[in-house]
All heavy atoms as TSV, in Angstrom:
chain	resi	resn	atom	element	x	y	z
A	1	ILE	N	N	123.461	115.145	107.514
A	1	ILE	CA	C	123.491	116.151	106.479
A	1	ILE	C	C	122.081	116.277	105.920
A	1	ILE	O	O	121.363	115.299	105.797
A	1	ILE	CB	C	124.530	115.776	105.389
A	1	ILE	CG1	C	124.696	116.918	104.424
A	1	ILE	CG2	C	124.128	114.521	104.662
A	1	ILE	CD1	C	125.886	116.743	103.502
A	2	LYS	N	N	121.681	117.508	105.636
A	2	LYS	CA	C	120.384	117.738	105.016
A	2	LYS	C	C	120.437	119.021	104.216
A	2	LYS	O	O	121.317	119.861	104.406
A	2	LYS	CB	C	119.268	117.810	106.058
A	2	LYS	CG	C	119.331	119.010	106.980
A	2	LYS	CD	C	118.175	119.010	107.945
A	2	LYS	CE	C	118.260	120.164	108.919
A	2	LYS	NZ	N	117.128	120.190	109.818
A	3	ARG	N	N	119.495	119.147	103.307
A	3	ARG	CA	C	119.410	120.321	102.449
A	3	ARG	C	C	118.093	121.013	102.741
A	3	ARG	O	O	117.046	120.372	102.866
A	3	ARG	CB	C	119.467	119.883	100.987
A	3	ARG	CG	C	119.393	120.989	99.997
A	3	ARG	CD	C	119.714	120.482	98.598
A	3	ARG	NE	N	118.942	119.329	98.218
A	3	ARG	CZ	C	118.117	119.292	97.175
A	3	ARG	NH1	N	117.956	120.340	96.421
A	3	ARG	NH2	N	117.469	118.198	96.888
A	4	MET	N	N	118.152	122.341	102.879
A	4	MET	CA	C	116.957	123.126	103.163
A	4	MET	C	C	116.903	124.309	102.207
A	4	MET	O	O	117.932	124.900	101.901
A	4	MET	CB	C	116.986	123.656	104.598
A	4	MET	CG	C	116.968	122.591	105.635
A	4	MET	SD	S	117.165	123.119	107.343
A	4	MET	CE	C	116.823	124.806	107.379
A	5	PRO	N	N	115.699	124.674	101.740
A	5	PRO	CA	C	115.603	125.862	100.890
A	5	PRO	C	C	115.919	127.123	101.684
A	5	PRO	O	O	115.693	127.198	102.895
A	5	PRO	CB	C	114.153	125.867	100.415
A	5	PRO	CG	C	113.473	124.733	101.057
A	5	PRO	CD	C	114.452	123.982	101.892
A	6	LEU	N	N	116.450	128.111	100.996
A	6	LEU	CA	C	116.816	129.359	101.654
A	6	LEU	C	C	115.586	130.104	102.170
A	6	LEU	O	O	115.670	130.877	103.113
A	6	LEU	CB	C	117.620	130.236	100.695
A	6	LEU	CG	C	118.437	131.358	101.298
A	6	LEU	CD1	C	119.404	130.815	102.337
A	6	LEU	CD2	C	119.178	132.116	100.230
A	7	LYS	N	N	114.431	129.840	101.585
A	7	LYS	CA	C	113.185	130.486	102.019
A	7	LYS	C	C	112.771	130.053	103.424
A	7	LYS	O	O	111.915	130.673	104.035
A	7	LYS	CB	C	112.054	130.176	101.044
A	7	LYS	CG	C	112.268	130.788	99.684
A	7	LYS	CD	C	111.136	130.421	98.760
A	7	LYS	CE	C	111.402	130.969	97.371
A	7	LYS	NZ	N	110.354	130.583	96.436
A	8	THR	N	N	113.361	128.974	103.909
A	8	THR	CA	C	113.065	128.502	105.272
A	8	THR	C	C	113.474	129.542	106.307
A	8	THR	O	O	112.827	129.690	107.335
A	8	THR	CB	C	113.811	127.187	105.543
A	8	THR	OG1	O	113.461	126.259	104.531
A	8	THR	CG2	C	113.459	126.622	106.890
A	9	PHE	N	N	114.526	130.283	106.011
A	9	PHE	CA	C	115.033	131.287	106.933
A	9	PHE	C	C	114.422	132.633	106.558
A	9	PHE	O	O	114.852	133.276	105.611
A	9	PHE	CB	C	116.563	131.363	106.861
A	9	PHE	CG	C	117.213	130.054	107.155
A	9	PHE	CD1	C	117.652	129.238	106.135
A	9	PHE	CD2	C	117.371	129.625	108.462
A	9	PHE	CE1	C	118.248	128.026	106.397
A	9	PHE	CE2	C	117.961	128.414	108.737
A	9	PHE	CZ	C	118.398	127.624	107.703
A	10	GLU	N	N	113.396	133.016	107.301
A	10	GLU	CA	C	112.690	134.257	107.009
A	10	GLU	C	C	113.213	135.385	107.877
A	10	GLU	O	O	113.797	135.166	108.931
A	10	GLU	CB	C	111.199	134.080	107.285
A	10	GLU	CG	C	110.553	132.986	106.469
A	10	GLU	CD	C	109.145	132.707	106.932
A	10	GLU	OE1	O	108.802	133.063	108.079
A	10	GLU	OE2	O	108.382	132.123	106.143
A	11	ARG	N	N	112.943	136.595	107.419
A	11	ARG	CA	C	113.264	137.770	108.207
A	11	ARG	C	C	112.291	137.835	109.384
A	11	ARG	O	O	111.100	137.606	109.235
A	11	ARG	CB	C	113.113	139.019	107.340
A	11	ARG	CG	C	113.449	140.275	108.061
A	11	ARG	CD	C	113.226	141.464	107.117
A	11	ARG	NE	N	113.385	142.701	107.806
A	11	ARG	CZ	C	112.424	143.316	108.496
A	11	ARG	NH1	N	111.231	142.788	108.562
A	11	ARG	NH2	N	112.660	144.440	109.111
A	12	GLN	N	N	112.805	138.148	110.568
A	12	GLN	CA	C	111.954	138.219	111.746
A	12	GLN	C	C	111.727	139.669	112.128
A	12	GLN	O	O	112.590	140.521	111.927
A	12	GLN	CB	C	112.597	137.469	112.903
A	12	GLN	CG	C	112.702	135.989	112.627
A	12	GLN	CD	C	113.337	135.267	113.794
A	12	GLN	OE1	O	113.852	135.872	114.703
A	12	GLN	NE2	N	113.299	133.954	113.740
A	13	ASN	N	N	110.555	139.917	112.665
A	13	ASN	CA	C	110.237	141.259	113.103
A	13	ASN	C	C	110.915	141.566	114.424
A	13	ASN	O	O	111.380	140.678	115.137
A	13	ASN	CB	C	108.723	141.424	113.252
A	13	ASN	CG	C	108.025	141.337	111.925
A	13	ASN	OD1	O	108.577	141.716	110.903
A	13	ASN	ND2	N	106.806	140.831	111.937
A	14	ARG	N	N	110.946	142.806	114.751
A	14	ARG	CA	C	111.588	143.242	115.979
A	14	ARG	C	C	110.810	142.753	117.194
A	14	ARG	O	O	109.601	142.839	117.247
A	14	ARG	CB	C	111.626	144.771	115.963
A	14	ARG	CG	C	112.451	145.345	117.027
A	14	ARG	CD	C	112.494	146.828	116.861
A	14	ARG	NE	N	112.793	147.395	118.153
A	14	ARG	CZ	C	112.965	148.651	118.381
A	14	ARG	NH1	N	112.846	149.509	117.406
A	14	ARG	NH2	N	113.259	149.082	119.566
A	15	GLY	N	N	111.498	142.217	118.158
A	15	GLY	CA	C	110.872	141.778	119.400
A	15	GLY	C	C	110.321	140.369	119.363
A	15	GLY	O	O	109.673	139.947	120.310
A	16	THR	N	N	110.563	139.608	118.300
A	16	THR	CA	C	110.053	138.237	118.261
A	16	THR	C	C	111.041	137.303	118.933
A	16	THR	O	O	112.220	137.586	119.056
A	16	THR	CB	C	109.829	137.773	116.810
A	16	THR	OG1	O	111.071	137.839	116.118
A	16	THR	CG2	C	108.810	138.640	116.111
A	17	ARG	N	N	110.532	136.171	119.359
A	17	ARG	CA	C	111.386	135.192	120.020
A	17	ARG	C	C	112.113	134.310	119.024
A	17	ARG	O	O	113.018	133.581	119.369
A	17	ARG	CB	C	110.543	134.313	120.938
A	17	ARG	CG	C	109.981	135.116	122.096
A	17	ARG	CD	C	109.252	134.252	123.050
A	17	ARG	NE	N	110.190	133.333	123.672
A	17	ARG	CZ	C	109.827	132.242	124.305
A	17	ARG	NH1	N	108.561	131.922	124.390
A	17	ARG	NH2	N	110.723	131.459	124.855
A	18	GLY	N	N	111.683	134.322	117.783
A	18	GLY	CA	C	112.354	133.512	116.780
A	18	GLY	C	C	111.723	132.147	116.645
A	18	GLY	O	O	110.746	131.818	117.310
A	19	LYS	N	N	112.284	131.348	115.771
A	19	LYS	CA	C	111.787	130.001	115.523
A	19	LYS	C	C	112.797	128.990	116.017
A	19	LYS	O	O	113.988	129.247	116.055
A	19	LYS	CB	C	111.566	129.788	114.022
A	19	LYS	CG	C	110.469	130.641	113.467
A	19	LYS	CD	C	110.293	130.350	112.014
A	19	LYS	CE	C	109.197	131.215	111.439
A	19	LYS	NZ	N	109.040	130.983	110.006
A	20	ARG	N	N	112.293	127.838	116.361
A	20	ARG	CA	C	113.166	126.762	116.796
A	20	ARG	C	C	113.887	126.206	115.586
A	20	ARG	O	O	113.279	125.879	114.579
A	20	ARG	CB	C	112.330	125.675	117.459
A	20	ARG	CG	C	113.155	124.626	118.132
A	20	ARG	CD	C	112.296	123.711	118.906
A	20	ARG	NE	N	111.449	122.969	117.964
A	20	ARG	CZ	C	110.620	122.023	118.321
A	20	ARG	NH1	N	110.468	121.723	119.567
A	20	ARG	NH2	N	109.908	121.394	117.429
A	21	GLY	N	N	115.202	126.118	115.663
A	21	GLY	CA	C	116.000	125.703	114.507
A	21	GLY	C	C	116.029	124.215	114.302
A	21	GLY	O	O	115.593	123.700	113.297
A	22	THR	N	N	116.515	123.471	115.253
A	22	THR	CA	C	116.589	122.022	115.145
A	22	THR	C	C	116.076	121.434	116.443
A	22	THR	O	O	116.166	122.040	117.507
A	22	THR	CB	C	118.034	121.537	114.919
A	22	THR	OG1	O	118.842	121.991	115.993
A	22	THR	CG2	C	118.583	122.045	113.617
A	23	SER	N	N	115.533	120.245	116.341
A	23	SER	CA	C	115.059	119.587	117.552
A	23	SER	C	C	116.070	118.517	117.948
A	23	SER	O	O	116.584	117.792	117.110
A	23	SER	CB	C	113.693	118.948	117.332
A	23	SER	OG	O	113.787	117.914	116.403
A	24	SER	N	N	116.341	118.453	119.200
A	24	SER	CA	C	117.289	117.483	119.709
A	24	SER	C	C	116.609	116.718	120.827
A	24	SER	O	O	116.307	117.271	121.878
A	24	SER	CB	C	118.533	118.209	120.202
A	24	SER	OG	O	119.229	117.448	121.114
A	25	THR	N	N	116.330	115.425	120.607
A	25	THR	CA	C	115.649	114.637	121.624
A	25	THR	C	C	116.560	114.357	122.808
A	25	THR	O	O	116.152	114.405	123.937
A	25	THR	CB	C	115.135	113.314	121.035
A	25	THR	OG1	O	116.238	112.632	120.435
A	25	THR	CG2	C	114.079	113.582	119.986
A	26	GLY	N	N	117.806	114.086	122.524
A	26	GLY	CA	C	118.784	113.871	123.581
A	26	GLY	C	C	119.809	114.988	123.534
A	26	GLY	O	O	119.959	115.677	122.539
A	27	ASN	N	N	120.505	115.192	124.603
A	27	ASN	CA	C	121.526	116.236	124.624
A	27	ASN	C	C	122.874	115.669	124.218
A	27	ASN	O	O	123.863	115.835	124.887
A	27	ASN	CB	C	121.601	116.875	126.016
A	27	ASN	CG	C	120.371	117.692	126.319
A	27	ASN	OD1	O	119.733	118.195	125.396
A	27	ASN	ND2	N	120.043	117.828	127.587
A	28	SER	N	N	122.888	114.999	123.084
A	28	SER	CA	C	124.120	114.391	122.590
A	28	SER	C	C	124.910	115.407	121.778
A	28	SER	O	O	124.347	116.232	121.069
A	28	SER	CB	C	123.772	113.181	121.722
A	28	SER	OG	O	124.936	112.676	121.124
A	29	SER	N	N	126.210	115.357	121.862
A	29	SER	CA	C	127.034	116.287	121.091
A	29	SER	C	C	127.024	115.933	119.614
A	29	SER	O	O	127.416	116.737	118.782
A	29	SER	CB	C	128.459	116.274	121.621
A	29	SER	OG	O	129.027	114.992	121.426
A	30	ASP	N	N	126.571	114.716	119.259
A	30	ASP	CA	C	126.494	114.329	117.851
A	30	ASP	C	C	125.333	115.011	117.136
A	30	ASP	O	O	125.303	115.053	115.913
A	30	ASP	CB	C	126.342	112.817	117.715
A	30	ASP	CG	C	127.566	112.080	118.210
A	30	ASP	OD1	O	128.643	112.707	118.229
A	30	ASP	OD2	O	127.447	110.908	118.570
A	31	ASP	N	N	124.366	115.536	117.866
A	31	ASP	CA	C	123.171	116.108	117.268
A	31	ASP	C	C	123.255	117.611	117.074
A	31	ASP	O	O	122.309	118.216	116.600
A	31	ASP	CB	C	121.947	115.795	118.126
A	31	ASP	CG	C	121.607	114.316	118.097
A	31	ASP	OD1	O	122.043	113.635	117.163
A	31	ASP	OD2	O	120.907	113.865	119.008
A	32	GLU	N	N	124.348	118.233	117.417
A	32	GLU	CA	C	124.420	119.682	117.276
A	32	GLU	C	C	124.891	120.069	115.878
A	32	GLU	O	O	125.536	119.292	115.182
A	32	GLU	CB	C	125.335	120.289	118.330
A	32	GLU	CG	C	126.771	119.856	118.220
A	32	GLU	CD	C	127.611	120.348	119.372
A	32	GLU	OE1	O	127.067	120.563	120.456
A	32	GLU	OE2	O	128.818	120.511	119.162
A	33	VAL	N	N	124.532	121.278	115.467
A	33	VAL	CA	C	124.913	121.768	114.142
A	33	VAL	C	C	126.377	122.173	114.186
A	33	VAL	O	O	126.776	123.037	114.959
A	33	VAL	CB	C	124.031	122.966	113.730
A	33	VAL	CG1	C	124.483	123.533	112.400
A	33	VAL	CG2	C	122.570	122.558	113.682
A	34	ALA	N	N	127.185	121.549	113.336
A	34	ALA	CA	C	128.614	121.847	113.312
A	34	ALA	C	C	128.946	122.894	112.261
A	34	ALA	O	O	129.720	123.809	112.510
A	34	ALA	CB	C	129.410	120.576	113.059
A	35	HIS	N	N	128.357	122.768	111.066
A	35	HIS	CA	C	128.633	123.700	109.971
A	35	HIS	C	C	127.341	123.958	109.203
A	35	HIS	O	O	126.508	123.071	109.062
A	35	HIS	CB	C	129.667	123.132	108.999
A	35	HIS	CG	C	130.980	122.841	109.631
A	35	HIS	ND1	N	131.862	123.816	110.002
A	35	HIS	CD2	C	131.559	121.671	109.979
A	35	HIS	CE1	C	132.930	123.257	110.538
A	35	HIS	NE2	N	132.761	121.946	110.544
A	36	CYS	N	N	127.216	125.151	108.688
A	36	CYS	CA	C	126.077	125.518	107.856
A	36	CYS	C	C	126.625	126.222	106.614
A	36	CYS	O	O	127.304	127.239	106.733
A	36	CYS	CB	C	125.127	126.426	108.635
A	36	CYS	SG	S	123.691	126.916	107.700
A	37	PHE	N	N	126.368	125.652	105.442
A	37	PHE	CA	C	126.886	126.198	104.187
A	37	PHE	C	C	125.728	126.604	103.295
A	37	PHE	O	O	124.674	125.973	103.311
A	37	PHE	CB	C	127.722	125.151	103.441
A	37	PHE	CG	C	128.906	124.667	104.205
A	37	PHE	CD1	C	128.915	123.412	104.769
A	37	PHE	CD2	C	130.022	125.467	104.354
A	37	PHE	CE1	C	130.003	122.955	105.471
A	37	PHE	CE2	C	131.121	125.018	105.056
A	37	PHE	CZ	C	131.111	123.763	105.624
A	38	THR	N	N	125.939	127.627	102.490
A	38	THR	CA	C	124.982	127.969	101.441
A	38	THR	C	C	125.640	127.666	100.103
A	38	THR	O	O	126.819	127.942	99.893
A	38	THR	CB	C	124.588	129.453	101.490
A	38	THR	OG1	O	125.754	130.256	101.372
A	38	THR	CG2	C	123.888	129.782	102.789
A	39	CYS	N	N	124.867	127.052	99.207
A	39	CYS	CA	C	125.388	126.719	97.883
A	39	CYS	C	C	124.223	126.568	96.921
A	39	CYS	O	O	123.063	126.536	97.326
A	39	CYS	CB	C	126.223	125.441	97.927
A	39	CYS	SG	S	125.312	123.986	98.412
A	40	ASN	N	N	124.537	126.479	95.634
A	40	ASN	CA	C	123.538	126.217	94.609
A	40	ASN	C	C	123.362	124.710	94.449
A	40	ASN	O	O	124.200	123.927	94.875
A	40	ASN	CB	C	123.970	126.836	93.274
A	40	ASN	CG	C	124.023	128.343	93.361
A	40	ASN	OD1	O	123.216	128.969	94.041
A	40	ASN	ND2	N	124.988	128.935	92.679
A	41	ASP	N	N	122.270	124.314	93.795
A	41	ASP	CA	C	121.991	122.886	93.632
A	41	ASP	C	C	123.038	122.170	92.791
A	41	ASP	O	O	123.285	120.991	92.972
A	41	ASP	CB	C	120.618	122.687	93.006
A	41	ASP	CG	C	119.500	122.918	93.997
A	41	ASP	OD1	O	119.768	122.866	95.208
A	41	ASP	OD2	O	118.359	123.130	93.559
A	42	HIS	N	N	123.667	122.865	91.861
A	42	HIS	CA	C	124.620	122.205	90.971
A	42	HIS	C	C	126.068	122.364	91.423
A	42	HIS	O	O	126.984	122.021	90.683
A	42	HIS	CB	C	124.442	122.715	89.544
A	42	HIS	CG	C	123.122	122.301	88.967
A	42	HIS	ND1	N	122.857	121.010	88.572
A	42	HIS	CD2	C	121.973	122.993	88.771
A	42	HIS	CE1	C	121.629	120.928	88.132
A	42	HIS	NE2	N	121.064	122.119	88.237
A	43	ASP	N	N	126.288	122.863	92.623
A	43	ASP	CA	C	127.637	122.919	93.174
A	43	ASP	C	C	128.064	121.539	93.647
A	43	ASP	O	O	127.238	120.682	93.949
A	43	ASP	CB	C	127.712	123.901	94.346
A	43	ASP	CG	C	127.590	125.346	93.902
A	43	ASP	OD1	O	127.782	125.614	92.708
A	43	ASP	OD2	O	127.293	126.200	94.754
A	44	THR	N	N	129.363	121.323	93.733
A	44	THR	CA	C	129.901	120.060	94.213
A	44	THR	C	C	130.428	120.250	95.629
A	44	THR	O	O	131.229	121.142	95.883
A	44	THR	CB	C	131.049	119.577	93.300
A	44	THR	OG1	O	130.540	119.446	91.981
A	44	THR	CG2	C	131.579	118.238	93.764
A	45	LEU	N	N	129.957	119.417	96.536
A	45	LEU	CA	C	130.436	119.441	97.920
A	45	LEU	C	C	131.596	118.454	98.029
A	45	LEU	O	O	131.476	117.305	97.614
A	45	LEU	CB	C	129.324	119.031	98.881
A	45	LEU	CG	C	128.034	119.832	98.803
A	45	LEU	CD1	C	126.991	119.213	99.714
A	45	LEU	CD2	C	128.278	121.263	99.172
A	46	LEU	N	N	132.698	118.895	98.549
A	46	LEU	CA	C	133.871	118.045	98.685
A	46	LEU	C	C	134.023	117.658	100.145
A	46	LEU	O	O	134.146	118.520	101.022
A	46	LEU	CB	C	135.124	118.781	98.198
A	46	LEU	CG	C	136.399	117.986	98.150
A	46	LEU	CD1	C	136.275	116.852	97.134
A	46	LEU	CD2	C	137.561	118.884	97.794
A	47	MET	N	N	133.985	116.371	100.430
A	47	MET	CA	C	134.112	115.856	101.791
A	47	MET	C	C	135.318	114.943	101.850
A	47	MET	O	O	135.508	114.107	100.976
A	47	MET	CB	C	132.850	115.104	102.189
A	47	MET	CG	C	131.621	115.957	102.171
A	47	MET	SD	S	130.193	115.004	102.597
A	47	MET	CE	C	128.974	115.836	101.627
A	48	VAL	N	N	136.122	115.090	102.890
A	48	VAL	CA	C	137.333	114.299	103.061
A	48	VAL	C	C	137.171	113.434	104.308
A	48	VAL	O	O	136.831	113.932	105.380
A	48	VAL	CB	C	138.576	115.207	103.191
A	48	VAL	CG1	C	139.828	114.373	103.338
A	48	VAL	CG2	C	138.683	116.134	101.996
A	49	SER	N	N	137.406	112.139	104.164
A	49	SER	CA	C	137.284	111.220	105.292
A	49	SER	C	C	138.527	111.298	106.171
A	49	SER	O	O	139.527	111.921	105.820
A	49	SER	CB	C	137.079	109.790	104.795
A	49	SER	OG	O	138.250	109.335	104.163
A	50	GLN	N	N	138.476	110.634	107.315
A	50	GLN	CA	C	139.613	110.628	108.225
A	50	GLN	C	C	140.802	109.890	107.627
A	50	GLN	O	O	141.941	110.158	107.982
A	50	GLN	CB	C	139.224	109.990	109.556
A	50	GLN	CG	C	138.275	110.831	110.359
A	50	GLN	CD	C	137.911	110.157	111.667
A	50	GLN	OE1	O	138.190	108.981	111.892
A	50	GLN	NE2	N	137.276	110.914	112.545
A	51	SER	N	N	140.534	108.963	106.705
A	51	SER	CA	C	141.629	108.232	106.074
A	51	SER	C	C	142.198	108.956	104.863
A	51	SER	O	O	143.105	108.452	104.217
A	51	SER	CB	C	141.151	106.831	105.664
A	51	SER	OG	O	140.077	106.934	104.756
A	52	GLY	N	N	141.671	110.139	104.532
A	52	GLY	CA	C	142.225	110.951	103.464
A	52	GLY	C	C	141.565	110.768	102.113
A	52	GLY	O	O	142.040	111.300	101.119
A	53	ILE	N	N	140.472	110.034	102.035
A	53	ILE	CA	C	139.768	109.836	100.767
A	53	ILE	C	C	138.803	111.005	100.567
A	53	ILE	O	O	138.015	111.333	101.453
A	53	ILE	CB	C	139.007	108.499	100.763
A	53	ILE	CG1	C	139.982	107.347	100.964
A	53	ILE	CG2	C	138.210	108.333	99.478
A	53	ILE	CD1	C	139.319	106.023	101.171
A	54	ALA	N	N	138.863	111.637	99.399
A	54	ALA	CA	C	137.992	112.772	99.093
A	54	ALA	C	C	136.790	112.286	98.298
A	54	ALA	O	O	136.921	111.496	97.360
A	54	ALA	CB	C	138.756	113.821	98.304
A	55	TYR	N	N	135.608	112.744	98.681
A	55	TYR	CA	C	134.364	112.398	98.011
A	55	TYR	C	C	133.730	113.675	97.477
A	55	TYR	O	O	133.585	114.655	98.211
A	55	TYR	CB	C	133.385	111.727	98.973
A	55	TYR	CG	C	133.857	110.406	99.510
A	55	TYR	CD1	C	134.461	110.327	100.752
A	55	TYR	CD2	C	133.680	109.247	98.777
A	55	TYR	CE1	C	134.890	109.104	101.258
A	55	TYR	CE2	C	134.105	108.026	99.278
A	55	TYR	CZ	C	134.708	107.971	100.513
A	55	TYR	OH	O	135.125	106.773	101.003
A	56	GLY	N	N	133.326	113.669	96.229
A	56	GLY	CA	C	132.613	114.786	95.634
A	56	GLY	C	C	131.141	114.430	95.526
A	56	GLY	O	O	130.781	113.370	95.015
A	57	LEU	N	N	130.279	115.289	96.011
A	57	LEU	CA	C	128.843	115.026	96.019
A	57	LEU	C	C	128.126	116.260	95.499
A	57	LEU	O	O	128.367	117.369	95.994
A	57	LEU	CB	C	128.382	114.693	97.450
A	57	LEU	CG	C	126.910	114.407	97.660
A	57	LEU	CD1	C	126.529	113.096	96.974
A	57	LEU	CD2	C	126.607	114.325	99.147
A	58	ARG	N	N	127.293	116.077	94.497
A	58	ARG	CA	C	126.525	117.191	93.977
A	58	ARG	C	C	125.484	117.606	95.020
A	58	ARG	O	O	124.908	116.759	95.712
A	58	ARG	CB	C	125.820	116.818	92.675
A	58	ARG	CG	C	126.766	116.448	91.540
A	58	ARG	CD	C	127.707	117.576	91.157
A	58	ARG	NE	N	127.047	118.694	90.559
A	58	ARG	CZ	C	127.158	119.070	89.305
A	58	ARG	NH1	N	127.936	118.392	88.494
A	58	ARG	NH2	N	126.523	120.120	88.860
A	59	ALA	N	N	125.235	118.885	95.152
A	59	ALA	CA	C	124.361	119.397	96.213
A	59	ALA	C	C	122.923	118.924	96.053
A	59	ALA	O	O	122.225	118.730	97.044
A	59	ALA	CB	C	124.419	120.922	96.250
A	60	TYR	N	N	122.465	118.712	94.824
A	60	TYR	CA	C	121.081	118.270	94.646
A	60	TYR	C	C	120.875	116.822	95.062
A	60	TYR	O	O	119.750	116.366	95.199
A	60	TYR	CB	C	120.604	118.492	93.201
A	60	TYR	CG	C	121.323	117.694	92.147
A	60	TYR	CD1	C	120.940	116.393	91.843
A	60	TYR	CD2	C	122.371	118.254	91.435
A	60	TYR	CE1	C	121.601	115.671	90.875
A	60	TYR	CE2	C	123.029	117.538	90.459
A	60	TYR	CZ	C	122.630	116.247	90.186
A	60	TYR	OH	O	123.284	115.528	89.211
A	61	ARG	N	N	121.946	116.067	95.293
A	61	ARG	CA	C	121.824	114.686	95.766
A	61	ARG	C	C	121.712	114.584	97.292
A	61	ARG	O	O	121.449	113.509	97.815
A	61	ARG	CB	C	122.999	113.862	95.288
A	61	ARG	CG	C	123.035	113.721	93.781
A	61	ARG	CD	C	123.893	112.560	93.385
A	61	ARG	NE	N	123.924	112.404	91.949
A	61	ARG	CZ	C	123.144	111.534	91.304
A	61	ARG	NH1	N	122.315	110.779	91.975
A	61	ARG	NH2	N	123.223	111.439	89.998
A	62	VAL	N	N	121.904	115.691	97.981
A	62	VAL	CA	C	121.726	115.711	99.436
A	62	VAL	C	C	120.225	115.728	99.708
A	62	VAL	O	O	119.487	116.512	99.107
A	62	VAL	CB	C	122.406	116.956	100.054
A	62	VAL	CG1	C	122.132	117.046	101.527
A	62	VAL	CG2	C	123.891	116.924	99.778
A	63	PRO	N	N	119.708	114.866	100.598
A	63	PRO	CA	C	118.269	114.796	100.816
A	63	PRO	C	C	117.708	116.076	101.440
A	63	PRO	O	O	118.328	116.695	102.298
A	63	PRO	CB	C	118.096	113.605	101.769
A	63	PRO	CG	C	119.440	113.301	102.287
A	63	PRO	CD	C	120.442	113.876	101.371
A	64	VAL	N	N	116.513	116.463	100.973
A	64	VAL	CA	C	115.827	117.647	101.479
A	64	VAL	C	C	115.115	117.275	102.775
A	64	VAL	O	O	114.488	116.219	102.883
A	64	VAL	CB	C	114.798	118.165	100.447
A	64	VAL	CG1	C	114.051	119.355	100.993
A	64	VAL	CG2	C	115.482	118.516	99.156
A	65	ALA	N	N	115.212	118.137	103.775
A	65	ALA	CA	C	114.541	117.913	105.051
A	65	ALA	C	C	114.036	119.245	105.578
A	65	ALA	O	O	114.488	120.309	105.149
A	65	ALA	CB	C	115.488	117.274	106.063
A	66	GLY	N	N	113.105	119.198	106.483
A	66	GLY	CA	C	112.534	120.406	107.062
A	66	GLY	C	C	113.447	121.034	108.101
A	66	GLY	O	O	114.533	120.539	108.400
A	67	ARG	N	N	112.968	122.137	108.656
A	67	ARG	CA	C	113.777	122.895	109.607
A	67	ARG	C	C	114.041	122.120	110.891
A	67	ARG	O	O	115.133	122.169	111.441
A	67	ARG	CB	C	113.074	124.212	109.913
A	67	ARG	CG	C	113.907	125.167	110.734
A	67	ARG	CD	C	113.172	126.459	111.010
A	67	ARG	NE	N	112.145	126.249	112.009
A	67	ARG	CZ	C	110.834	126.419	111.805
A	67	ARG	NH1	N	110.407	126.813	110.637
A	67	ARG	NH2	N	109.970	126.185	112.747
A	68	VAL	N	N	113.064	121.389	111.378
A	68	VAL	CA	C	113.236	120.672	112.646
A	68	VAL	C	C	113.552	119.188	112.443
A	68	VAL	O	O	113.722	118.464	113.412
A	68	VAL	CB	C	111.990	120.826	113.540
A	68	VAL	CG1	C	111.815	122.255	113.970
A	68	VAL	CG2	C	110.754	120.319	112.850
A	69	ALA	N	N	113.632	118.742	111.192
A	69	ALA	CA	C	113.914	117.329	110.928
A	69	ALA	C	C	115.404	117.041	111.091
A	69	ALA	O	O	116.245	117.909	110.893
A	69	ALA	CB	C	113.478	116.972	109.517
A	70	LYS	N	N	115.698	115.805	111.450
A	70	LYS	CA	C	117.092	115.379	111.535
A	70	LYS	C	C	117.558	114.990	110.145
A	70	LYS	O	O	116.795	114.491	109.336
A	70	LYS	CB	C	117.222	114.181	112.474
A	70	LYS	CG	C	116.920	114.539	113.915
A	70	LYS	CD	C	117.139	113.362	114.806
A	70	LYS	CE	C	118.597	113.329	115.173
A	70	LYS	NZ	N	118.899	112.404	116.242
A	71	GLY	N	N	118.807	115.219	109.862
A	71	GLY	CA	C	119.368	114.881	108.559
A	71	GLY	C	C	119.814	113.430	108.496
A	71	GLY	O	O	119.732	112.686	109.468
A	72	GLN	N	N	120.291	113.046	107.320
A	72	GLN	CA	C	120.794	111.692	107.107
A	72	GLN	C	C	122.256	111.627	107.540
A	72	GLN	O	O	122.974	112.611	107.462
A	72	GLN	CB	C	120.716	111.350	105.626
A	72	GLN	CG	C	119.310	111.326	105.078
A	72	GLN	CD	C	118.531	110.138	105.614
A	72	GLN	OE1	O	119.082	109.073	105.835
A	72	GLN	NE2	N	117.249	110.363	105.834
A	73	PRO	N	N	122.718	110.468	107.984
A	73	PRO	CA	C	124.158	110.322	108.266
A	73	PRO	C	C	124.966	110.483	106.978
A	73	PRO	O	O	124.553	110.014	105.910
A	73	PRO	CB	C	124.275	108.900	108.807
A	73	PRO	CG	C	122.903	108.504	109.212
A	73	PRO	CD	C	121.968	109.286	108.345
A	74	ILE	N	N	126.086	111.136	107.072
A	74	ILE	CA	C	126.907	111.425	105.889
A	74	ILE	C	C	127.358	110.141	105.177
A	74	ILE	O	O	127.307	110.077	103.953
A	74	ILE	CB	C	128.088	112.326	106.247
A	74	ILE	CG1	C	127.567	113.712	106.644
A	74	ILE	CG2	C	129.062	112.465	105.084
A	74	ILE	CD1	C	128.634	114.675	107.110
A	75	PRO	N	N	127.779	109.074	105.867
A	75	PRO	CA	C	128.208	107.871	105.136
A	75	PRO	C	C	127.092	107.241	104.293
A	75	PRO	O	O	127.375	106.620	103.276
A	75	PRO	CB	C	128.642	106.903	106.238
A	75	PRO	CG	C	129.018	107.784	107.370
A	75	PRO	CD	C	128.085	108.955	107.297
A	76	SER	N	N	125.839	107.416	104.675
A	76	SER	CA	C	124.753	106.837	103.875
A	76	SER	C	C	124.460	107.658	102.624
A	76	SER	O	O	123.832	107.150	101.692
A	76	SER	CB	C	123.480	106.709	104.713
A	76	SER	OG	O	122.966	107.985	105.021
A	77	VAL	N	N	124.922	108.889	102.556
A	77	VAL	CA	C	124.689	109.742	101.383
A	77	VAL	C	C	125.842	109.630	100.396
A	77	VAL	O	O	125.642	109.756	99.194
A	77	VAL	CB	C	124.505	111.211	101.835
A	77	VAL	CG1	C	124.344	112.132	100.663
A	77	VAL	CG2	C	123.311	111.332	102.766
A	78	LEU	N	N	127.041	109.357	100.875
A	78	LEU	CA	C	128.209	109.282	99.999
A	78	LEU	C	C	128.150	108.051	99.110
A	78	LEU	O	O	127.607	107.022	99.499
A	78	LEU	CB	C	129.489	109.258	100.833
A	78	LEU	CG	C	129.809	110.546	101.605
A	78	LEU	CD1	C	131.045	110.343	102.435
A	78	LEU	CD2	C	129.968	111.707	100.659
A	79	PRO	N	N	128.732	108.154	97.899
A	79	PRO	CA	C	128.715	106.989	96.979
A	79	PRO	C	C	129.630	105.872	97.453
A	79	PRO	O	O	130.501	106.011	98.222
A	79	PRO	CB	C	129.212	107.573	95.664
A	79	PRO	CG	C	129.889	108.847	95.994
A	79	PRO	CD	C	129.361	109.293	97.305
């Protein structure tokens, strides 16, 4: 999980190839983007574990990372 400013996603001109979104050193299925959400810093993200425990996490507590950086594992961010 990682947090990125909305300014990271710029409008592209016509005919451009675009920017590389995420870097993946290995072709592992664990490294692909599963979900992308937009929210404000003071919103609460609700995450539910496989055992049914719900965790509430404020969006500003999610670590900020760059466009090509890998995010933190979700269990290390949860309280």
